[in-house]
C-alpha positions in Angstrom: -14.7 -15.0 3.3 -12.9 -12.1 5.0 -11.5 -10.5 1.8 -14.9 -10.3 0.1 -16.6 -8.8 3.1 -13.8 -6.3 3.4 -14.0 -5.3 -0.2 -17.8 -4.8 -0.1 -17.7 -2.9 3.2 -14.9 -0.7 2.1 -15.9 -0.1 -1.5 -16.1 3.7 -1.3 -12.8 3.9 0.6 -11.1 1.6 -1.8 -12.2 3.7 -4.8 -10.9 6.8 -3.1 -7.6 5.1 -2.4 -7.3 4.1 -6.1 -8.1 7.7 -7.1 -5.3 9.0 -4.8 -2.9 6.4 -6.3 -3.7 7.5 -9.9 -3.4 11.2 -8.9 0.1 10.8 -7.3 2.9 11.2 -9.7 5.3 8.2 -9.6 7.1 7.9 -12.9 10.1 5.5 -12.7 13.3 7.4 -12.9 11.6 10.8 -12.8 9.6 11.2 -9.6 10.6 10.4 -6.0 8.9 7.4 -4.5 8.3 9.4 -1.3 4.8 10.8 -2.2 3.4 7.4 -3.4 4.9 5.7 -0.4 3.2 8.2 1.9 -0.2 7.7 0.2 0.0 3.9 0.3 1.3 3.7 3.9 -1.4 6.2 5.1 -4.2 4.3 3.4 -2.9 0.9 4.6 -3.0 2.1 8.2 -6.6 3.3 7.7 -7.5 -0.2 6.6 -5.9 -1.7 9.7 -2.6 -2.9 8.2 0.8 -2.2 9.8 3.1 -1.0 6.9 6.8 -1.2 7.3 9.2 0.5 4.9 12.2 -1.5 3.8 15.0 -0.8 1.4 16.5 2.5 0.4 15.3 5.5 -1.7 15.8 3.6 -5.0 14.5 0.2 -4.0 11.9 1.2 -1.4 9.2 -1.4 -0.6 6.3 -1.6 1.7 5.8 -4.7 3.8 2.6 -4.9 5.8 1.0 -7.2 8.3 -2.6 -7.6 9.3 -3.0 -8.9 12.8 0.0 -10.6 14.3 3.4 -10.6 12.5 3.9 -14.2 13.7 2.9 -17.2 11.7 2.2 -17.5 8.0 2.8 -14.5 5.8 1.5 -13.4 2.4 3.9 -11.1 0.5 2.4 -9.2 -2.5 5.2 -7.7 -4.6 4.3 -4.8 -6.9 6.2 -1.8 -8.2 5.4 1.5 -6.5 6.2 3.5 -9.6 4.1 3.6 -12.8 
């Protein structure tokens, strides 16, 4: 039940987050990943996640945890560029 309550409670913040993502230039091979990584990391922290940057400038990924880093994990993999 947690994800549905979270989404409903954070609806305005989530919409704002998505607007920031769309406004941040992140074209593959053209733009640096730094700006989009900063936006995503900042917003994840606001939602209570603990983002960790892994990889190098070309293959940068964001790994994040909610709560304890021990136990089961869920890894969602998505490109940071558009």
